[in-house]
C-alpha positions as CSV (number, residue, x, y, z in Angstrom):
1,M,0.2,0.2,0.2
2,N,1.7,3.4,-1.0
3,I,2.0,6.1,0.9
4,S,-1.2,8.2,-0.4
5,R,-3.4,5.1,0.4
6,R,-1.9,4.9,4.0
7,Y,-2.7,8.5,4.5
8,A,-6.1,7.7,3.6
9,V,-6.9,4.8,5.4
10,A,-5.5,6.3,8.6
11,A,-7.9,9.5,8.3
12,L,-10.9,7.2,7.5
13,V,-10.3,5.1,10.5
14,T,-9.7,8.1,12.5
15,A,-12.6,10.2,11.0
16,G,-14.8,6.9,12.0
17,L,-13.6,6.6,15.6
18,L,-14.6,10.3,16.4
19,W,-17.8,10.1,14.4
20,G,-18.3,7.4,17.1
21,T,-18.9,10.0,19.7
22,T,-21.7,12.2,17.9
23,V,-24.4,10.0,18.6
24,P,-24.0,10.1,22.5
25,L,-22.7,13.7,22.3
26,S,-26.5,14.8,20.2
27,K,-28.3,13.0,23.4
28,L,-26.6,15.1,25.5
29,A,-27.1,18.5,23.5
30,L,-30.4,17.6,22.9
31,Q,-31.3,18.0,26.2
32,W,-30.8,21.6,25.9
33,L,-30.7,22.4,21.7
34,A,-34.0,21.1,19.4
35,P,-32.6,19.4,16.6
36,G,-32.4,22.0,14.1
37,W,-31.0,24.1,16.7
38,L,-28.1,21.6,17.4
39,T,-27.8,21.1,13.6
40,A,-27.4,24.8,12.9
41,V,-24.8,25.4,15.7
42,R,-23.0,22.3,15.2
43,F,-22.2,23.0,11.6
44,G,-21.9,27.0,12.0
45,L,-19.3,26.9,14.6
46,A,-17.3,24.1,12.5
47,A,-17.7,26.1,9.4
48,A,-16.5,29.6,10.8
49,V,-13.3,27.3,11.6
50,L,-12.9,25.8,8.4
51,L,-13.6,29.1,6.0
52,A,-10.6,30.5,7.8
53,V,-8.4,27.3,6.9
54,G,-9.9,26.5,3.1
55,R,-9.4,30.3,2.2
56,P,-7.7,29.5,-0.7
57,G,-9.8,26.9,-2.4
58,L,-13.0,28.6,-1.5
59,R,-13.8,30.7,-4.9
60,A,-13.8,26.6,-6.4
61,A,-15.9,25.1,-4.2
62,F,-18.6,27.8,-4.1
63,T,-21.0,26.2,-6.7
64,P,-24.9,25.3,-6.7
65,K,-24.0,21.6,-6.3
66,I,-21.5,21.9,-3.5
67,L,-24.1,24.1,-1.4
68,A,-27.1,22.0,-2.4
69,S,-25.1,18.9,-1.2
70,G,-24.3,20.7,2.1
71,A,-27.8,21.7,2.9
72,L,-29.7,18.3,2.0
73,G,-26.2,16.1,2.4
74,Y,-25.3,17.3,5.6
75,G,-28.1,19.7,7.0
76,G,-31.1,17.6,6.0
77,S,-29.7,14.6,7.2
78,V,-28.3,15.5,10.3
79,I,-31.6,17.4,11.7
80,V,-33.3,14.1,10.3
81,Q,-30.9,12.3,12.7
82,N,-31.3,14.2,15.2
83,A,-35.1,14.1,15.8
84,G,-34.8,10.3,15.5
85,I,-31.5,10.4,18.5
86,A,-34.2,12.1,20.6
87,R,-36.8,9.4,20.3
88,T,-34.8,6.2,20.8
89,S,-31.9,4.7,22.7
90,V,-28.3,6.0,22.2
91,T,-27.5,2.4,21.6
92,H,-30.4,1.7,19.0
93,A,-29.1,5.0,16.8
94,A,-25.3,3.9,17.2
95,L,-26.1,0.8,15.9
96,L,-28.5,1.4,13.2
97,I,-25.6,3.4,11.7
98,G,-23.6,0.5,10.9
99,A,-26.2,0.2,7.6
100,V,-24.6,2.9,6.1
101,P,-21.9,0.9,4.1
102,V,-24.1,-1.0,2.7
103,L,-26.4,1.6,1.5
104,V,-23.3,3.3,0.2
105,A,-22.2,0.0,-1.8
106,V,-25.7,-0.4,-3.7
107,I,-26.5,3.2,-4.3
108,A,-22.8,3.3,-5.9
109,A,-23.7,0.2,-7.7
110,L,-27.1,1.5,-9.2
111,W,-25.7,5.4,-9.3
112,H,-22.4,4.6,-11.1
113,H,-23.1,1.1,-12.3
114,S,-20.2,-0.4,-10.5
115,V,-19.9,-3.6,-8.9
116,A,-17.7,-4.0,-5.7
117,R,-15.6,-7.0,-5.5
118,P,-17.3,-10.1,-3.8
119,V,-14.6,-9.9,-0.4
120,A,-16.0,-6.5,-0.3
121,W,-19.5,-7.3,-0.2
122,I,-18.7,-10.3,2.3
123,G,-17.2,-7.8,4.6
124,F,-20.6,-5.3,4.4
125,V,-22.4,-8.0,5.1
126,V,-20.3,-9.3,8.0
127,S,-20.4,-6.2,9.4
128,L,-23.8,-5.9,9.0
129,G,-24.4,-9.5,10.9
130,G,-22.3,-7.7,14.1
131,V,-24.7,-5.1,13.8
132,G,-27.7,-7.1,14.1
133,L,-26.3,-9.2,16.7
134,I,-25.6,-6.2,19.1
135,T,-29.2,-4.9,18.3
136,G,-30.6,-8.5,19.0
137,G,-28.8,-8.0,22.4
138,G,-31.3,-5.3,23.4
139,G,-31.1,-1.5,24.2
140,G,-33.8,0.1,26.6
141,G,-35.5,3.1,25.5
142,S,-36.0,2.9,21.7
143,T,-39.1,3.5,19.6
144,L,-40.0,2.6,15.9
145,T,-40.4,6.3,15.3
146,G,-36.8,7.2,16.6
147,D,-35.4,4.1,14.9
148,G,-37.5,4.8,11.5
149,L,-36.0,8.6,11.6
150,V,-32.5,7.2,11.8
151,L,-32.9,4.8,9.3
152,I,-34.4,7.7,6.9
153,S,-31.1,10.0,8.3
154,L,-29.0,7.2,7.3
155,L,-30.2,6.7,3.2
156,I,-30.0,10.6,2.7
157,S,-26.4,10.4,4.2
158,A,-25.5,7.4,2.0
159,T,-26.6,8.7,-1.2
160,F,-24.4,12.0,0.1
161,T,-21.2,9.7,0.5
162,V,-21.6,8.5,-3.5
163,A,-22.5,11.8,-4.6
164,Q,-19.3,13.4,-2.8
165,V,-17.0,11.5,-5.0
166,R,-18.0,13.5,-8.0
167,L,-17.5,16.6,-6.3
168,L,-13.9,16.4,-4.7
169,P,-11.7,16.0,-8.2
170,G,-10.2,19.2,-8.6
171,R,-11.1,21.0,-5.3
172,D,-9.2,21.5,-2.1
173,P,-11.1,19.0,0.5
174,V,-11.4,21.3,3.4
175,A,-12.8,24.2,1.2
176,V,-15.5,21.8,-0.3
177,T,-16.1,20.9,3.9
178,A,-16.1,24.3,4.8
179,V,-19.0,25.8,2.1
180,Q,-21.0,22.0,2.3
181,F,-20.9,23.1,6.6
182,L,-22.0,26.8,6.1
183,A,-24.6,25.4,3.4
184,A,-25.9,23.1,6.3
185,A,-26.0,25.6,8.9
186,V,-28.1,28.1,6.8
187,A,-30.3,25.7,6.0
188,A,-30.8,24.0,9.3
189,L,-31.4,27.8,10.7
190,A,-33.9,28.3,8.1
191,F,-35.7,25.0,9.1
192,T,-35.6,25.7,13.0
193,L,-36.8,29.5,12.5
194,V,-39.8,28.4,11.0
195,T,-40.6,25.0,12.9
196,E,-38.6,25.5,16.5
197,G,-39.1,28.3,18.7
198,A,-35.6,30.3,20.6
199,P,-33.4,27.8,22.6
200,A,-34.1,27.7,26.5
201,V,-30.9,28.8,28.9
202,P,-29.3,25.4,29.3
203,A,-30.0,24.1,33.1
204,S,-26.4,22.8,33.5
205,P,-22.9,23.1,31.5
206,G,-22.8,19.5,30.5
207,P,-25.3,19.8,27.3
208,V,-22.9,23.3,26.2
209,L,-19.9,21.4,26.5
210,A,-21.5,18.4,24.4
211,V,-22.4,21.1,21.6
212,G,-18.8,22.4,21.5
213,A,-17.0,18.9,21.7
214,L,-19.8,17.7,19.2
215,A,-18.8,20.6,16.5
216,A,-15.0,20.1,16.9
217,F,-14.4,16.5,17.5
218,G,-17.9,14.8,15.9
219,T,-17.8,17.1,12.9
220,L,-14.8,19.6,12.1
221,V,-12.2,17.0,12.4
222,P,-14.0,13.7,11.2
223,F,-15.9,15.3,8.3
224,T,-12.3,17.0,7.1
225,L,-10.7,13.8,7.6
226,F,-13.0,11.9,5.7
227,A,-13.2,14.2,2.4
228,F,-9.7,13.6,2.5
229,G,-9.5,10.4,2.7
230,Q,-12.5,9.8,0.3
231,S,-10.5,12.0,-2.3
232,R,-8.0,9.0,-2.6
233,V,-10.4,5.8,-2.6
234,S,-13.7,5.0,-3.7
235,A,-16.8,5.5,-2.2
236,E,-17.3,1.7,-1.6
237,V,-14.0,1.7,0.3
238,A,-14.9,5.0,2.4
239,G,-17.9,3.9,3.7
240,A,-16.5,0.8,5.1
241,F,-15.0,2.5,7.8
242,L,-18.0,4.0,8.6
243,N,-18.6,0.7,10.3
244,L,-16.4,2.2,13.2
245,E,-19.0,4.7,14.1
246,P,-21.5,2.1,15.6
247,L,-19.0,0.1,17.6
248,V,-17.6,3.4,19.5
249,G,-21.1,4.2,19.9
250,A,-22.3,1.2,21.4
251,I,-19.3,0.8,23.7
252,A,-20.0,4.8,24.8
253,G,-23.7,3.8,25.2
254,V,-22.5,0.9,27.9
255,A,-19.8,3.2,29.5
256,I,-21.8,6.1,29.7
257,F,-25.7,5.5,29.5
258,G,-25.7,2.1,31.1
259,N,-26.6,-0.3,28.1
260,P,-26.1,-3.8,29.0
261,L,-22.7,-5.6,27.6
262,G,-22.5,-9.2,27.1
263,P,-21.3,-11.8,24.8
264,V,-23.7,-11.2,21.9
265,Q,-22.6,-7.1,21.9
266,V,-18.9,-8.2,22.4
267,G,-19.5,-10.9,19.3
268,G,-21.3,-8.5,17.3
269,G,-18.5,-5.5,17.8
270,A,-15.6,-8.4,17.0
271,A,-17.4,-8.8,13.4
272,I,-17.9,-5.1,12.9
273,V,-14.2,-4.8,12.9
274,A,-13.7,-8.1,10.9
275,G,-16.1,-6.5,8.2
276,I,-13.7,-3.6,7.9
277,G,-11.0,-5.7,7.5
278,L,-12.5,-7.6,4.9
279,S,-13.9,-4.9,2.6
280,S,-10.8,-2.7,2.9
281,L,-8.8,-6.0,1.2
282,P,-9.5,-4.7,-2.1
283,L,-7.8,-1.3,-1.1
284,L,-5.0,-3.1,0.0
285,A,-4.3,-5.2,-2.9
286,G,-4.9,-2.2,-5.0
287,G,-1.6,-1.1,-3.7
288,R,0.3,-4.3,-4.8
289,R,0.1,-4.0,-8.4
290,P,3.1,-3.9,-10.6
291,R,4.4,-0.4,-11.2
292,G,5.2,-0.7,-14.7
293,R,1.7,-0.7,-15.5
294,D,0.5,2.1,-12.7
295,Q,3.5,3.9,-12.9
296,G,1.8,7.2,-12.7
297,D,-0.2,6.0,-9.5
298,D,1.9,8.4,-7.0
299,N,2.2,11.3,-8.9
300,R,-1.2,12.9,-9.5
301,G,0.2,16.5,-8.4
302,G,-1.4,18.8,-5.9
303,G,-2.9,15.9,-3.5
304,G,-5.0,14.1,-5.8
305,R,-6.5,16.8,-7.7
306,L,-7.3,16.9,-11.2
307,G,-5.3,18.9,-14.1
308,D,-2.1,18.9,-16.1
309,G,0.1,15.8,-14.6
310,D,-2.5,14.3,-12.3
311,G,-1.5,10.8,-12.7
312,G,0.5,11.4,-16.0
313,P,-1.0,11.2,-19.2
314,R,-1.3,7.8,-20.7
315,K,0.7,6.2,-23.7
316,Q,-0.7,5.3,-26.7
317,G,-2.6,1.5,-26.5
318,Q,-1.7,1.6,-22.6
319,R,-4.3,-0.3,-20.7
320,T,-6.2,1.8,-18.3
321,D,-7.9,-0.9,-16.4
322,D,-9.8,0.8,-13.4
323,W,-8.3,4.2,-13.8
324,I,-10.8,7.2,-14.1
325,C,-9.6,9.0,-17.1
326,R,-10.8,11.8,-19.7
327,R,-10.3,11.5,-23.3
328,D,-8.1,13.7,-25.7
329,G,-9.8,17.5,-25.6
330,G,-11.2,17.7,-22.3
331,G,-14.7,16.4,-21.6
332,P,-16.0,14.4,-18.4
333,Y,-14.1,11.6,-16.5
334,T,-15.4,8.1,-16.9
335,R,-13.9,4.9,-15.6
336,E,-12.2,2.9,-18.0
337,R,-11.4,-0.9,-18.0
338,G,-8.7,-2.4,-19.9
339,T,-9.5,-0.5,-23.1
340,S,-6.8,1.4,-25.2
341,V,-6.9,5.2,-24.5
342,S,-4.7,7.5,-26.4
343,S,-2.7,10.3,-24.4
344,S,-5.9,10.2,-22.1
345,R,-5.3,12.4,-18.4
346,C,-6.2,9.9,-15.3
347,L,-7.3,10.6,-12.0
348,Y,-6.5,7.5,-9.7
349,Q,-6.9,3.3,-9.8
350,D,-10.1,2.3,-8.0
351,P,-9.1,-0.9,-6.8
352,V,-12.2,-1.5,-5.0
353,L,-14.0,-2.1,-8.4
354,R,-14.1,-4.6,-11.3
């Protein structure tokens, strides 16, 4: 596995671990703020920081598609998720999130007409089985309405994860995330002004601290790391690391909210981790291909951005396998599988797809 992929994996793992804190932190913060207000404050604080950090790339990131994706993919999904978390248990909400990688794989297959390798699908199934084992172990305080709202939010989030792949090339991931956070905060504020009243004064400092931690360690850091990692791997591989979120959330539910822990929960957690390993095998295998055929893989220039020298021009008749390329004279990037391409410029090799 080359250096670029190592950084991508490290970023995705860290993002998954930090995202695991969002459900328990949201549960605490919802004691003070309503779902819409919490979403607006969470993304507003994070956007303020990222807009300053990602300033050089903001011009390219301010597009209608990116603004819409932020408003719906972040703002819309998190408002619905917060409403669900308020109506169900931390354990249930955290474990339902384990369905995201499978949803990502299915949506990617339908949208991009791509099929994940069998070993990746086995990993998805194993992880989902682990989620089922833990859920079967019980979790007090859950409701059908709350679980349903969480599942709807996950469907929105999974669709956004797949769409994000087409928004990142050629743009700074930090700037893209900053613009999306800004759009999410504005959309959530508009929603809350219409549907929710003014927030009450917090009864204790706990919920206020939870909001701050949610904005920093549950939003700002993991979303940026995930955008960085996703710009270098496929949607299916990136989605696999989201399985860490329910695992961490379940542990937090036991340690903080007193949810039960037994052999079933331990076995389910082990299955989630094993599933991540299986679904990541195509990514690891992709880094072992002969250098003679993939020589441009580590020379993308600009950290994976598109442009002159991104992956290097392909020679006449060279097989591109799973590279995403653009034909001579410009035009959209398309996936090429074992075809002869004359002097195309290619973005990256996608190891998880055939």
